[in-house]
C-alpha angles and dihedrals in degrees: 000000000000122000122253106060105097101115140037131247117244111260106233121063147239090045101044116129121194117218107226128168126200123182090347093303115128109221098168091124097053093103089062085081087076090063098040097091136031108236113222096188104100113184091165096060109192091348099118094173092052093051091047091048091051093050090051092048090049091056093045091051091049091048091050089054092048098049093046096046092098095050115102112264092234091061106109094209091058094055094041093053094048093046094050090047090057090044089057090062092052094048094051090050089053089049095057096101097038103044093113094060107097096203100031116149092229092049091054090047091056092050091048091051091049089053090050091051091051088055091048091052091049091051091050089055094045090050090052095244095120134022124262088241094056090043092052093048093050093046090051091049092050093047092050090050089055091049091050091054092050091049091047091059088068098037133092087223087078094064111119092209130040116210124190127200090244091060090054093051115086114235114259117254121243090247091062095052115123121178116233130207124259090249092053091048092052092050091046094052092046092051093048092049092049091049093050092050092050093048092047093051093046092047092049092049091051091050091053090048092050092052092050093045093056100026099051119210110005139170123232093258091056091049092047091049088060092049103045093164091069129064122242090246090054091051090047090056091050091050092051090049093049091049091052089050091052093240095118135021129225120225120195131356139277115338092356092059118128131183136213135181117256108244 
């Protein structure tokens, strides 16, 4: 039995960290390098789903390198798995401007590569190169990445650009300027704030609904992972509201609770 399969990988991506040992050296914290610096380069623009997908793929690729580090370099499965893990990063970067297209050729290519990687991980486990626990965690992470990409094709979170109504309204000329009273200004600001809050809540609710419609039965951590711009508490409030409105149903209790859209 090869070395490097003592511990499990945490279940929920994108924060899982495999515990792999090579030559007695514990390198379980190597993936923390991915969180050490905030990257300012943003090729995805306003495409939140694309950025989230890339970060997941980056962790998966790093994990594939870690768990295969002890395998002999001449083993074809080792090199194939690593190569396809790196290829996944390139494909998702190419997909950034076409993520909204349901039947896009690049989108299908990403899903096909994910399926290939799942097979590679299974073969690594069958061959005894990695543990069943690490294999299961990686397969689950890859499968959830595929689901995220499918969901993103129907979500506004996959838009590369975000346009507001204010940006589409030409600025008023100086000749059209008319001073308003303090009372009018107070009412105007209050109305704008109320409108923004309403739109934000409605938009967030619709995003949660979209994820459940295309993702099936999901727990709150899975939903939050697909909406990284919102906190778990914020998503929890939206779920409770949607349940009370009869738009989704809750299955189970407490931390085992899952949600699904009402058909």
